[in-house]
N, CA, C and O atoms as a printed pandas DataFrame, in Angstrom:
     atom_number atom_name residue_name chain_id  residue_number  x_coord  y_coord  z_coord
0              1         N          UNK        A               1  -33.120  -38.863   -2.403
1              2        CA          UNK        A               1  -32.674  -39.830   -1.446
2              3         C          UNK        A               1  -33.865  -40.264   -0.598
3              4         O          UNK        A               1  -34.638  -39.433   -0.123
4              5         N          UNK        A               2  -33.998  -41.541   -0.419
5              6        CA          UNK        A               2  -35.081  -42.113    0.366
6              7         C          UNK        A               2  -34.774  -41.976    1.854
7              8         O          UNK        A               2  -33.624  -42.106    2.272
8              9         N          UNK        A               3  -35.808  -41.714    2.647
9             10        CA          UNK        A               3  -35.659  -41.565    4.096
10            11         C          UNK        A               3  -36.428  -42.689    4.774
11            12         O          UNK        A               3  -37.544  -43.014    4.369
12            13         N          UNK        A               4  -35.833  -43.284    5.804
13            14        CA          UNK        A               4  -36.479  -44.355    6.566
14            15         C          UNK        A               4  -36.950  -43.780    7.893
15            16         O          UNK        A               4  -36.178  -43.150    8.616
16            17         N          UNK        A               5  -38.209  -43.998    8.205
17            18        CA          UNK        A               5  -38.775  -43.585    9.491
18            19         C          UNK        A               5  -39.369  -44.813   10.165
19            20         O          UNK        A               5  -39.898  -45.700    9.494
20            21         N          UNK        A               6  -39.284  -44.865   11.459
21            22        CA          UNK        A               6  -39.922  -45.928   12.235
22            23         C          UNK        A               6  -41.085  -45.298   12.992
23            24         O          UNK        A               6  -40.906  -44.331   13.732
24            25         N          UNK        A               7  -42.274  -45.853   12.800
25            26        CA          UNK        A               7  -43.471  -45.335   13.442
26            27         C          UNK        A               7  -44.033  -46.358   14.411
27            28         O          UNK        A               7  -44.160  -47.536   14.077
28            29         N          UNK        A               8  -44.370  -45.909   15.608
29            30        CA          UNK        A               8  -45.005  -46.778   16.597
30            31         C          UNK        A               8  -46.514  -46.643   16.426
31            32         O          UNK        A               8  -47.081  -45.594   16.728
32            33         N          UNK        A               9  -47.165  -47.700   15.942
33            34        CA          UNK        A               9  -48.608  -47.684   15.688
34            35         C          UNK        A               9  -49.302  -48.666   16.614
35            36         O          UNK        A               9  -48.651  -49.399   17.359
36            37         N          UNK        A              10  -50.618  -48.678   16.565
37            38        CA          UNK        A              10  -51.392  -49.641   17.367
38            39         C          UNK        A              10  -51.045  -51.075   16.975
39            40         O          UNK        A              10  -51.159  -51.995   17.785
40            41         N          UNK        A              11  -50.619  -51.256   15.721
41            42        CA          UNK        A              11  -50.271  -52.582   15.221
42            43         C          UNK        A              11  -48.807  -52.929   15.476
43            44         O          UNK        A              11  -48.347  -53.995   15.066
44            45         N          UNK        A              12  -48.077  -52.057   16.139
45            46        CA          UNK        A              12  -46.672  -52.288   16.427
46            47         C          UNK        A              12  -45.776  -51.339   15.638
47            48         O          UNK        A              12  -46.252  -50.404   14.996
48            49         N          UNK        A              13  -44.489  -51.592   15.697
49            50        CA          UNK        A              13  -43.502  -50.752   15.036
50            51         C          UNK        A              13  -43.522  -51.001   13.528
51            52         O          UNK        A              13  -43.459  -52.148   13.087
52            53         N          UNK        A              14  -43.609  -49.929   12.738
53            54        CA          UNK        A              14  -43.612  -50.047   11.278
54            55         C          UNK        A              14  -42.481  -49.212   10.694
55            56         O          UNK        A              14  -42.134  -48.149   11.209
56            57         N          UNK        A              15  -41.919  -49.720    9.607
57            58        CA          UNK        A              15  -40.904  -48.981    8.866
58            59         C          UNK        A              15  -41.558  -48.331    7.658
59            60         O          UNK        A              15  -42.257  -48.991    6.888
60            61         N          UNK        A              16  -41.330  -47.053    7.499
61            62        CA          UNK        A              16  -41.885  -46.294    6.381
62            63         C          UNK        A              16  -40.717  -45.660    5.630
63            64         O          UNK        A              16  -39.880  -44.990    6.235
64            65         N          UNK        A              17  -40.660  -45.868    4.326
65            66        CA          UNK        A              17  -39.687  -45.189    3.475
66            67         C          UNK        A              17  -40.439  -44.107    2.716
67            68         O          UNK        A              17  -41.558  -44.336    2.255
68            69         N          UNK        A              18  -39.836  -42.932    2.581
69            70        CA          UNK        A              18  -40.475  -41.903    1.761
70            71         C          UNK        A              18  -39.431  -41.105    1.010
71            72         O          UNK        A              18  -38.273  -41.008    1.415
72            73         N          UNK        A              19  -39.879  -40.537   -0.099
73            74        CA          UNK        A              19  -39.010  -39.702   -0.928
74            75         C          UNK        A              19  -39.833  -38.560   -1.490
75            76         O          UNK        A              19  -40.870  -38.778   -2.116
76            77         N          UNK        A              20  -39.363  -37.331   -1.263
77            78        CA          UNK        A              20  -40.069  -36.149   -1.758
78            79         C          UNK        A              20  -39.582  -35.815   -3.161
79            80         O          UNK        A              20  -38.383  -35.863   -3.433
80            81         N          UNK        A              21  -40.511  -35.477   -4.050
81            82        CA          UNK        A              21  -40.191  -35.008   -5.393
82            83         C          UNK        A              21  -40.844  -33.642   -5.569
83            84         O          UNK        A              21  -41.491  -33.130   -4.656
84            85         N          UNK        A              22  -40.670  -33.065   -6.737
85            86        CA          UNK        A              22  -41.253  -31.751   -6.985
86            87         C          UNK        A              22  -42.774  -31.803   -7.041
87            88         O          UNK        A              22  -43.430  -30.785   -6.820
88            89         N          UNK        A              23  -43.338  -32.949   -7.328
89            90        CA          UNK        A              23  -44.799  -33.059   -7.465
90            91         C          UNK        A              23  -45.489  -33.648   -6.243
91            92         O          UNK        A              23  -46.715  -33.593   -6.144
92            93         N          UNK        A              24  -44.725  -34.211   -5.313
93            94        CA          UNK        A              24  -45.326  -34.830   -4.139
94            95         C          UNK        A              24  -44.352  -35.752   -3.433
95            96         O          UNK        A              24  -43.138  -35.608   -3.570
96            97         N          UNK        A              25  -44.885  -36.697   -2.680
97            98        CA          UNK        A              25  -44.053  -37.607   -1.893
98            99         C          UNK        A              25  -44.454  -39.054   -2.155
99           100         O          UNK        A              25  -45.635  -39.397   -2.123
100          101         N          UNK        A              26  -43.448  -39.905   -2.418
101          102        CA          UNK        A              26  -43.654  -41.348   -2.543
102          103         C          UNK        A              26  -43.496  -41.946   -1.158
103          104         O          UNK        A              26  -42.531  -41.631   -0.461
104          105         N          UNK        A              27  -44.424  -42.803   -0.742
105          106        CA          UNK        A              27  -44.378  -43.450    0.559
106          107         C          UNK        A              27  -44.481  -44.960    0.351
107          108         O          UNK        A              27  -45.389  -45.439   -0.328
108          109         N          UNK        A              28  -43.546  -45.704    0.939
109          110        CA          UNK        A              28  -43.563  -47.171    0.848
110          111         C          UNK        A              28  -43.720  -47.740    2.253
111          112         O          UNK        A              28  -42.970  -47.400    3.168
112          113         N          UNK        A              29  -44.724  -48.624    2.405
113          114        CA          UNK        A              29  -45.014  -49.218    3.715
114          115         C          UNK        A              29  -45.576  -50.612    3.493
115          116         O          UNK        A              29  -46.519  -50.792    2.722
116          117         N          UNK        A              30  -45.004  -51.584    4.160
117          118        CA          UNK        A              30  -45.478  -52.976    4.111
118          119         C          UNK        A              30  -45.666  -53.484    2.682
119          120         O          UNK        A              30  -46.650  -54.165    2.395
120          121         N          UNK        A              31  -44.747  -53.164    1.798
121          122        CA          UNK        A              31  -44.821  -53.645    0.425
122          123         C          UNK        A              31  -45.773  -52.868   -0.466
123          124         O          UNK        A              31  -45.934  -53.207   -1.638
124          125         N          UNK        A              32  -46.404  -51.840    0.064
125          126        CA          UNK        A              32  -47.311  -51.006   -0.728
126          127         C          UNK        A              32  -46.664  -49.654   -0.965
127          128         O          UNK        A              32  -45.941  -49.140   -0.112
128          129         N          UNK        A              33  -46.928  -49.085   -2.126
129          130        CA          UNK        A              33  -46.374  -47.776   -2.479
130          131         C          UNK        A              33  -47.514  -46.814   -2.754
131          132         O          UNK        A              33  -48.472  -47.141   -3.455
132          133         N          UNK        A              34  -47.393  -45.626   -2.191
133          134        CA          UNK        A              34  -48.406  -44.583   -2.350
134          135         C          UNK        A              34  -47.734  -43.310   -2.849
135          136         O          UNK        A              34  -46.559  -43.069   -2.573
136          137         N          UNK        A              35  -48.487  -42.499   -3.584
137          138        CA          UNK        A              35  -47.993  -41.187   -4.001
138          139         C          UNK        A              35  -48.951  -40.134   -3.470
139          140         O          UNK        A              35  -50.155  -40.196   -3.721
140          141         N          UNK        A              36  -48.413  -39.167   -2.734
141          142        CA          UNK        A              36  -49.220  -38.084   -2.173
142          143         C          UNK        A              36  -48.819  -36.805   -2.901
143          144         O          UNK        A              36  -47.681  -36.350   -2.790
144          145         N          UNK        A              37  -49.770  -36.221   -3.655
145          146        CA          UNK        A              37  -49.496  -35.014   -4.415
146          147         C          UNK        A              37  -49.296  -33.818   -3.503
147          148         O          UNK        A              37  -49.957  -33.688   -2.473
148          149         N          UNK        A              38  -48.366  -32.937   -3.896
149          150        CA          UNK        A              38  -48.188  -31.673   -3.195
150          151         C          UNK        A              38  -49.336  -30.750   -3.557
151          152         O          UNK        A              38  -49.858  -30.803   -4.671
152          153         N          UNK        A              39  -49.728  -29.906   -2.619
153          154        CA          UNK        A              39  -50.787  -28.940   -2.922
154          155         C          UNK        A              39  -50.322  -27.957   -3.982
155          156         O          UNK        A              39  -51.051  -27.662   -4.929
156          157         N          UNK        A              40  -49.100  -27.450   -3.820
157          158        CA          UNK        A              40  -48.538  -26.533   -4.806
158          159         C          UNK        A              40  -47.333  -27.219   -5.416
159          160         O          UNK        A              40  -46.320  -27.414   -4.744
160          161         N          UNK        A              41  -47.434  -27.580   -6.665
161          162        CA          UNK        A              41  -46.353  -28.254   -7.367
162          163         C          UNK        A              41  -45.579  -27.251   -8.193
163          164         O          UNK        A              41  -46.153  -26.555   -9.031
164          165         N          UNK        A              42  -44.249  -27.171   -7.956
165          166        CA          UNK        A              42  -43.421  -26.230   -8.710
166          167         C          UNK        A              42  -43.339  -26.616  -10.175
167          168         O          UNK        A              42  -43.024  -25.784  -11.026
168          169         N          UNK        A              43  -43.625  -27.889  -10.472
169          170        CA          UNK        A              43  -43.516  -28.341  -11.853
170          171         C          UNK        A              43  -44.846  -28.279  -12.588
171          172         O          UNK        A              43  -44.948  -28.720  -13.733
172          173         N          UNK        A              44  -45.882  -27.725  -11.922
173          174        CA          UNK        A              44  -47.186  -27.684  -12.563
174          175         C          UNK        A              44  -47.263  -26.603  -13.636
175          176         O          UNK        A              44  -48.227  -26.555  -14.400
176          177         N          UNK        A              45  -46.259  -25.741  -13.699
177          178        CA          UNK        A              45  -46.264  -24.709  -14.722
178          179         C          UNK        A              45  -45.906  -25.298  -16.085
179          180         O          UNK        A              45  -45.247  -26.334  -16.178
180          181         N          UNK        A              46  -46.344  -24.632  -17.111
181          182        CA          UNK        A              46  -46.053  -25.074  -18.469
182          183         C          UNK        A              46  -44.602  -24.764  -18.813
183          184         O          UNK        A              46  -44.090  -23.697  -18.475
184          185         N          UNK        A              47  -43.955  -25.687  -19.474
185          186        CA          UNK        A              47  -42.571  -25.473  -19.900
186          187         C          UNK        A              47  -42.556  -24.577  -21.135
187          188         O          UNK        A              47  -43.411  -24.688  -22.014
188          189         N          UNK        A              48  -41.571  -23.692  -21.182
189          190        CA          UNK        A              48  -41.395  -22.847  -22.364
190          191         C          UNK        A              48  -40.329  -23.484  -23.249
191          192         O          UNK        A              48  -39.720  -24.487  -22.875
192          193         N          UNK        A              49  -40.112  -22.908  -24.403
193          194        CA          UNK        A              49  -39.089  -23.467  -25.295
194          195         C          UNK        A              49  -37.687  -23.251  -24.743
195          196         O          UNK        A              49  -36.731  -23.850  -25.235
196          197         N          UNK        A              50  -37.552  -22.400  -23.723
197          198        CA          UNK        A              50  -36.255  -22.152  -23.097
198          199         C          UNK        A              50  -36.019  -23.027  -21.867
199          200         O          UNK        A              50  -35.029  -22.842  -21.159
200          201         N          UNK        A              51  -36.911  -23.968  -21.610
201          202        CA          UNK        A              51  -36.787  -24.866  -20.462
202          203         C          UNK        A              51  -36.298  -26.239  -20.908
203          204         O          UNK        A              51  -36.647  -26.727  -21.983
204          205         N          UNK        A              52  -35.492  -26.841  -20.062
205          206        CA          UNK        A              52  -35.031  -28.208  -20.292
206          207         C          UNK        A              52  -35.842  -29.085  -19.342
207          208         O          UNK        A              52  -35.802  -28.884  -18.128
208          209         N          UNK        A              53  -36.578  -30.054  -19.885
209          210        CA          UNK        A              53  -37.474  -30.889  -19.086
210          211         C          UNK        A              53  -36.986  -32.337  -19.073
211          212         O          UNK        A              53  -36.262  -32.775  -19.967
212          213         N          UNK        A              54  -37.400  -33.061  -18.043
213          214        CA          UNK        A              54  -37.057  -34.481  -17.934
214          215         C          UNK        A              54  -37.804  -35.262  -19.018
215          216         O          UNK        A              54  -39.024  -35.147  -19.127
216          217         N          UNK        A              55  -37.085  -36.055  -19.821
217          218        CA          UNK        A              55  -37.743  -36.827  -20.876
218          219         C          UNK        A              55  -38.553  -38.000  -20.326
219          220         O          UNK        A              55  -39.441  -38.519  -21.003
220          221         N          UNK        A              56  -38.245  -38.415  -19.099
221          222        CA          UNK        A              56  -38.965  -39.489  -18.419
222          223         C          UNK        A              56  -38.626  -39.424  -16.943
223          224         O          UNK        A              56  -37.740  -38.667  -16.545
224          225         N          UNK        A              57  -39.309  -40.198  -16.134
225          226        CA          UNK        A              57  -39.008  -40.238  -14.699
226          227         C          UNK        A              57  -37.647  -40.874  -14.497
227          228         O          UNK        A              57  -37.295  -41.836  -15.180
228          229         N          UNK        A              58  -36.884  -40.336  -13.558
229          230        CA          UNK        A              58  -35.560  -40.881  -13.311
230          231         C          UNK        A              58  -34.857  -40.159  -12.179
231          232         O          UNK        A              58  -35.476  -39.400  -11.433
232          233         N          UNK        A              59  -33.549  -40.402  -12.054
233          234        CA          UNK        A              59  -32.741  -39.827  -10.986
234          235         C          UNK        A              59  -31.665  -38.910  -11.574
235          236         O          UNK        A              59  -31.054  -39.228  -12.593
236          237         N          UNK        A              60  -31.448  -37.789  -10.927
237          238        CA          UNK        A              60  -30.417  -36.842  -11.353
238          239         C          UNK        A              60  -29.079  -37.335  -10.820
239          240         O          UNK        A              60  -28.929  -37.549   -9.617
240          241         N          UNK        A              61  -28.101  -37.516  -11.716
241          242        CA          UNK        A              61  -26.777  -37.982  -11.285
242          243         C          UNK        A              61  -25.693  -36.919  -11.449
243          244         O          UNK        A              61  -24.570  -37.097  -10.976
244          245         N          UNK        A              62  -26.027  -35.813  -12.120
245          246        CA          UNK        A              62  -25.061  -34.724  -12.262
246          247         C          UNK        A              62  -25.787  -33.452  -12.660
247          248         O          UNK        A              62  -26.650  -33.463  -13.537
248          249         N          UNK        A              63  -25.426  -32.353  -12.004
249          250        CA          UNK        A              63  -25.921  -31.029  -12.375
250          251         C          UNK        A              63  -24.677  -30.198  -12.666
251          252         O          UNK        A              63  -23.893  -29.905  -11.763
252          253         N          UNK        A              64  -24.501  -29.821  -13.923
253          254        CA          UNK        A              64  -23.255  -29.205  -14.370
254          255         C          UNK        A              64  -23.324  -27.690  -14.523
255          256         O          UNK        A              64  -22.368  -27.079  -15.001
256          257         N          UNK        A              65  -24.439  -27.069  -14.126
257          258        CA          UNK        A              65  -24.598  -25.622  -14.266
258          259         C          UNK        A              65  -25.237  -25.039  -13.012
259          260         O          UNK        A              65  -25.800  -25.752  -12.181
260          261         N          UNK        A              66  -25.130  -23.715  -12.905
261          262        CA          UNK        A              66  -25.753  -22.972  -11.810
262          263         C          UNK        A              66  -26.384  -21.722  -12.401
263          264         O          UNK        A              66  -25.998  -21.293  -13.489
264          265         N          UNK        A              67  -27.345  -21.130  -11.705
265          266        CA          UNK        A              67  -27.948  -19.895  -12.214
266          267         C          UNK        A              67  -26.879  -18.837  -12.502
267          268         O          UNK        A              67  -25.956  -18.631  -11.714
268          269         N          UNK        A              68  -27.030  -18.175  -13.649
269          270        CA          UNK        A              68  -26.081  -17.145  -14.057
270          271         C          UNK        A              68  -24.964  -17.639  -14.957
271          272         O          UNK        A              68  -24.250  -16.830  -15.550
272          273         N          UNK        A              69  -24.795  -18.962  -15.072
273          274        CA          UNK        A              69  -23.747  -19.512  -15.940
274          275         C          UNK        A              69  -24.076  -19.248  -17.403
275          276         O          UNK        A              69  -25.227  -19.370  -17.823
276          277         N          UNK        A              70  -23.050  -18.884  -18.180
277          278        CA          UNK        A              70  -23.195  -18.771  -19.635
278          279         C          UNK        A              70  -22.935  -20.153  -20.221
279          280         O          UNK        A              70  -21.965  -20.813  -19.848
280          281         N          UNK        A              71  -23.795  -20.594  -21.137
281          282        CA          UNK        A              71  -23.644  -21.910  -21.747
282          283         C          UNK        A              71  -23.691  -21.787  -23.269
283          284         O          UNK        A              71  -24.213  -20.814  -23.813
284          285         N          UNK        A              72  -23.139  -22.782  -23.935
285          286        CA          UNK        A              72  -23.171  -22.820  -25.397
286          287         C          UNK        A              72  -24.047  -23.978  -25.849
287          288         O          UNK        A              72  -24.228  -24.951  -25.117
288          289         N          UNK        A              73  -24.578  -23.873  -27.031
289          290        CA          UNK        A              73  -25.436  -24.928  -27.582
290          291         C          UNK        A              73  -24.703  -26.263  -27.545
291          292         O          UNK        A              73  -23.549  -26.359  -27.963
292          293         N          UNK        A              74  -25.381  -27.292  -27.043
293          294        CA          UNK        A              74  -24.803  -28.632  -26.983
294          295         C          UNK        A              74  -24.072  -28.943  -25.690
295          296         O          UNK        A              74  -23.652  -30.080  -25.476
296          297         N          UNK        A              75  -23.914  -27.953  -24.829
297          298        CA          UNK        A              75  -23.219  -28.168  -23.558
298          299         C          UNK        A              75  -24.101  -28.975  -22.606
299          300         O          UNK        A              75  -25.305  -28.736  -22.523
300          301         N          UNK        A              76  -23.503  -29.937  -21.883
301          302        CA          UNK        A              76  -24.248  -30.715  -20.891
302          303         C          UNK        A              76  -24.725  -29.799  -19.767
303          304         O          UNK        A              76  -23.954  -28.998  -19.239
304          305         N          UNK        A              77  -26.004  -29.924  -19.406
305          306        CA          UNK        A              77  -26.571  -29.156  -18.301
306          307         C          UNK        A              77  -26.854  -30.067  -17.109
307          308         O          UNK        A              77  -26.474  -29.772  -15.976
308          309         N          UNK        A              78  -27.537  -31.190  -17.394
309          310        CA          UNK        A              78  -27.938  -32.147  -16.367
310          311         C          UNK        A              78  -27.784  -33.542  -16.947
311          312         O          UNK        A              78  -28.038  -33.767  -18.130
312          313         N          UNK        A              79  -27.365  -34.479  -16.100
313          314        CA          UNK        A              79  -27.309  -35.883  -16.508
314          315         C          UNK        A              79  -28.236  -36.644  -15.571
315          316         O          UNK        A              79  -28.174  -36.482  -14.352
316          317         N          UNK        A              80  -29.102  -37.481  -16.156
317          318        CA          UNK        A              80  -30.020  -38.284  -15.354
318          319         C          UNK        A              80  -30.002  -39.731  -15.829
319          320         O          UNK        A              80  -29.602  -40.022  -16.957
320          321         N          UNK        A              81  -30.438  -40.630  -14.959
321          322        CA          UNK        A              81  -30.583  -42.030  -15.345
322          323         C          UNK        A              81  -32.058  -42.394  -15.265
323          324         O          UNK        A              81  -32.785  -41.936  -14.383
324          325         N          UNK        A              82  -32.474  -43.217  -16.193
325          326        CA          UNK        A              82  -33.838  -43.724  -16.225
326          327         C          UNK        A              82  -33.813  -45.034  -16.982
327          328         O          UNK        A              82  -33.211  -45.130  -18.052
328          329         N          UNK        A              83  -34.462  -46.037  -16.435
329          330        CA          UNK        A              83  -34.537  -47.346  -17.074
330          331         C          UNK        A              83  -33.142  -47.878  -17.434
331          332         O          UNK        A              83  -32.929  -48.425  -18.516
332          333         N          UNK        A              84  -32.196  -47.700  -16.494
333          334        CA          UNK        A              84  -30.815  -48.187  -16.625
334          335         C          UNK        A              84  -30.057  -47.535  -17.779
335          336         O          UNK        A              84  -29.065  -48.084  -18.259
336          337         N          UNK        A              85  -30.520  -46.362  -18.226
337          338        CA          UNK        A              85  -29.825  -45.636  -19.290
338          339         C          UNK        A              85  -29.480  -44.242  -18.772
339          340         O          UNK        A              85  -30.146  -43.707  -17.886
340          341         N          UNK        A              86  -28.433  -43.673  -19.342
341          342        CA          UNK        A              86  -28.009  -42.333  -18.966
342          343         C          UNK        A              86  -28.466  -41.338  -20.029
343          344         O          UNK        A              86  -28.294  -41.565  -21.227
344          345         N          UNK        A              87  -29.046  -40.244  -19.575
345          346        CA          UNK        A              87  -29.525  -39.195  -20.482
346          347         C          UNK        A              87  -28.780  -37.906  -20.180
347          348         O          UNK        A              87  -28.819  -37.406  -19.056
348          349         N          UNK        A              88  -28.097  -37.368  -21.194
349          350        CA          UNK        A              88  -27.397  -36.093  -21.061
350          351         C          UNK        A              88  -28.292  -35.021  -21.658
351          352         O          UNK        A              88  -28.538  -35.005  -22.864
352          353         N          UNK        A              89  -28.773  -34.132  -20.812
353          354        CA          UNK        A              89  -29.650  -33.061  -21.275
354          355         C          UNK        A              89  -28.778  -31.853  -21.572
355          356         O          UNK        A              89  -28.079  -31.345  -20.696
356          357         N          UNK        A              90  -28.826  -31.405  -22.807
357          358        CA          UNK        A              90  -27.906  -30.388  -23.318
358          359         C          UNK        A              90  -28.619  -29.075  -23.596
359          360         O          UNK        A              90  -29.831  -29.033  -23.808
360          361         N          UNK        A              91  -27.832  -28.003  -23.589
361          362        CA          UNK        A              91  -28.371  -26.681  -23.922
362          363         C          UNK        A              91  -28.789  -26.674  -25.385
363          364         O          UNK        A              91  -28.002  -27.064  -26.248
364          365         N          UNK        A              92  -30.015  -26.239  -25.686
365          366        CA          UNK        A              92  -30.470  -26.210  -27.074
366          367         C          UNK        A              92  -29.889  -25.046  -27.877
367          368         O          UNK        A              92  -29.947  -25.026  -29.107
368          369         N          UNK        A              93  -29.318  -24.061  -27.137
369          370        CA          UNK        A              93  -28.788  -22.863  -27.802
370          371         C          UNK        A              93  -27.833  -22.168  -26.845
371          372         O          UNK        A              93  -27.746  -22.535  -25.673
372          373         N          UNK        A              94  -27.126  -21.178  -27.335
373          374        CA          UNK        A              94  -26.294  -20.350  -26.464
374          375         C          UNK        A              94  -27.205  -19.519  -25.572
375          376         O          UNK        A              94  -28.281  -19.101  -26.001
376          377         N          UNK        A              95  -26.784  -19.277  -24.336
377          378        CA          UNK        A              95  -27.595  -18.463  -23.435
378          379         C          UNK        A              95  -27.057  -18.464  -22.023
379          380         O          UNK        A              95  -25.919  -18.855  -21.766
380          381         N          UNK        A              96  -27.907  -18.013  -21.110
381          382        CA          UNK        A              96  -27.566  -17.929  -19.690
382          383         C          UNK        A              96  -28.579  -18.740  -18.890
383          384         O          UNK        A              96  -29.774  -18.730  -19.186
384          385         N          UNK        A              97  -28.087  -19.439  -17.877
385          386        CA          UNK        A              97  -28.968  -20.238  -17.026
386          387         C          UNK        A              97  -29.732  -19.303  -16.093
387          388         O          UNK        A              97  -29.136  -18.535  -15.338
388          389         N          UNK        A              98  -31.064  -19.380  -16.159
389          390        CA          UNK        A              98  -31.923  -18.551  -15.314
390          391         C          UNK        A              98  -32.198  -19.257  -13.981
391          392         O          UNK        A              98  -32.136  -18.631  -12.923
392          393         N          UNK        A              99  -32.501  -20.556  -14.032
393          394        CA          UNK        A              99  -32.830  -21.305  -12.811
394          395         C          UNK        A              99  -32.476  -22.776  -12.984
395          396         O          UNK        A              99  -32.581  -23.331  -14.077
396          397         N          UNK        A             100  -32.058  -23.390  -11.897
397          398        CA          UNK        A             100  -31.821  -24.837  -11.850
398          399         C          UNK        A             100  -32.780  -25.389  -10.801
399          400         O          UNK        A             100  -32.682  -25.040   -9.624
400          401         N          UNK        A             101  -33.705  -26.249  -11.220
401          402        CA          UNK        A             101  -34.770  -26.747  -10.349
402          403         C          UNK        A             101  -34.551  -28.167   -9.859
403          404         O          UNK        A             101  -35.492  -28.814   -9.399
404          405         N          UNK        A             102  -33.323  -28.660   -9.950
405          406        CA          UNK        A             102  -33.027  -30.016   -9.486
406          407         C          UNK        A             102  -31.642  -30.018   -8.854
407          408         O          UNK        A             102  -30.842  -29.102   -9.042
408          409         N          UNK        A             103  -31.390  -31.079   -8.102
409          410        CA          UNK        A             103  -30.069  -31.243   -7.501
410          411         C          UNK        A             103  -29.680  -32.722   -7.542
411          412         O          UNK        A             103  -30.506  -33.584   -7.844
412          413         N          UNK        A             104  -28.438  -32.995   -7.241
413          414        CA          UNK        A             104  -27.909  -34.350   -7.256
414          415         C          UNK        A             104  -28.793  -35.286   -6.431
415          416         O          UNK        A             104  -29.183  -34.961   -5.309
416          417         N          UNK        A             105  -29.099  -36.441   -6.997
417          418        CA          UNK        A             105  -29.890  -37.516   -6.374
418          419         C          UNK        A             105  -31.387  -37.248   -6.313
419          420         O          UNK        A             105  -32.123  -38.060   -5.753
420          421         N          UNK        A             106  -31.866  -36.130   -6.873
421          422        CA          UNK        A             106  -33.314  -35.908   -6.939
422          423         C          UNK        A             106  -33.954  -36.960   -7.834
423          424         O          UNK        A             106  -33.365  -37.381   -8.830
424          425         N          UNK        A             107  -35.155  -37.378   -7.476
425          426        CA          UNK        A             107  -35.977  -38.190   -8.364
426          427         C          UNK        A             107  -36.940  -37.232   -9.039
427          428         O          UNK        A             107  -37.632  -36.466   -8.369
428          429         N          UNK        A             108  -36.985  -37.272  -10.354
429          430        CA          UNK        A             108  -37.823  -36.341  -11.104
430          431         C          UNK        A             108  -38.851  -37.100  -11.924
431          432         O          UNK        A             108  -38.658  -38.268  -12.262
432          433         N          UNK        A             109  -39.931  -36.429  -12.236
433          434        CA          UNK        A             109  -40.998  -37.009  -13.040
434          435         C          UNK        A             109  -40.889  -36.513  -14.477
435          436         O          UNK        A             109  -40.241  -35.503  -14.754
436          437         N          UNK        A             110  -41.525  -37.231  -15.373
437          438        CA          UNK        A             110  -41.538  -36.840  -16.774
438          439         C          UNK        A             110  -42.078  -35.411  -16.892
439          440         O          UNK        A             110  -43.058  -35.057  -16.238
440          441         N          UNK        A             111  -41.445  -34.611  -17.715
441          442        CA          UNK        A             111  -41.794  -33.229  -18.012
442          443         C          UNK        A             111  -41.569  -32.256  -16.858
443          444         O          UNK        A             111  -42.010  -31.110  -16.942
444          445         N          UNK        A             112  -40.899  -32.673  -15.784
445          446        CA          UNK        A             112  -40.484  -31.706  -14.760
446          447         C          UNK        A             112  -39.503  -30.746  -15.405
447          448         O          UNK        A             112  -38.651  -31.160  -16.191
448          449         N          UNK        A             113  -39.617  -29.466  -15.079
449          450        CA          UNK        A             113  -38.671  -28.481  -15.595
450          451         C          UNK        A             113  -37.411  -28.560  -14.740
451          452         O          UNK        A             113  -37.445  -28.277  -13.542
452          453         N          UNK        A             114  -36.297  -28.947  -15.366
453          454        CA          UNK        A             114  -35.042  -29.131  -14.639
454          455         C          UNK        A             114  -34.202  -27.854  -14.671
455          456         O          UNK        A             114  -33.634  -27.454  -13.655
456          457         N          UNK        A             115  -34.127  -27.220  -15.835
457          458        CA          UNK        A             115  -33.298  -26.023  -16.011
458          459         C          UNK        A             115  -34.070  -25.034  -16.898
459          460         O          UNK        A             115  -34.707  -25.423  -17.877
460          461         N          UNK        A             116  -33.998  -23.745  -16.528
461          462        CA          UNK        A             116  -34.579  -22.689  -17.354
462          463         C          UNK        A             116  -33.451  -21.796  -17.850
463          464         O          UNK        A             116  -32.516  -21.474  -17.118
464          465         N          UNK        A             117  -33.568  -21.404  -19.119
465          466        CA          UNK        A             117  -32.568  -20.528  -19.731
466          467         C          UNK        A             117  -33.200  -19.191  -20.089
467          468         O          UNK        A             117  -34.391  -19.116  -20.392
468          469         N          UNK        A             118  -32.388  -18.136  -20.052
469          470        CA          UNK        A             118  -32.831  -16.839  -20.556
470          471         C          UNK        A             118  -32.772  -16.867  -22.062
471          472         O          UNK        A             118  -31.978  -17.598  -22.653
472          473         N          UNK        A             119  -33.621  -16.061  -22.681
473          474        CA          UNK        A             119  -33.667  -16.001  -24.151
474          475         C          UNK        A             119  -32.427  -15.353  -24.705
475          476         O          UNK        A             119  -32.292  -15.217  -25.921
């Protein structure tokens, strides 16, 4: 979710929109967009074969699991939208959810680890 802040500067009152992601913060000001990287990015780790990653940048519209949930192969885990399309990210195998690294309305980047499963 984007946040609007009003800043009083030497040039007058400015509106700044920003949105935090797992890799940093997007900042929009006066028609310009900037990306500020986080010092420690939770998504900087390598994905394992038991991780479900974002196929492209987009928005999370549904998270259907929680840590500790038992899932079956093909079960929906997360639904995201990107480029006006809906992507249903499914469990690749039977297992247990180890971690969920996203929540409703998060903006995610390509290859962000969204869900981790136990072997």
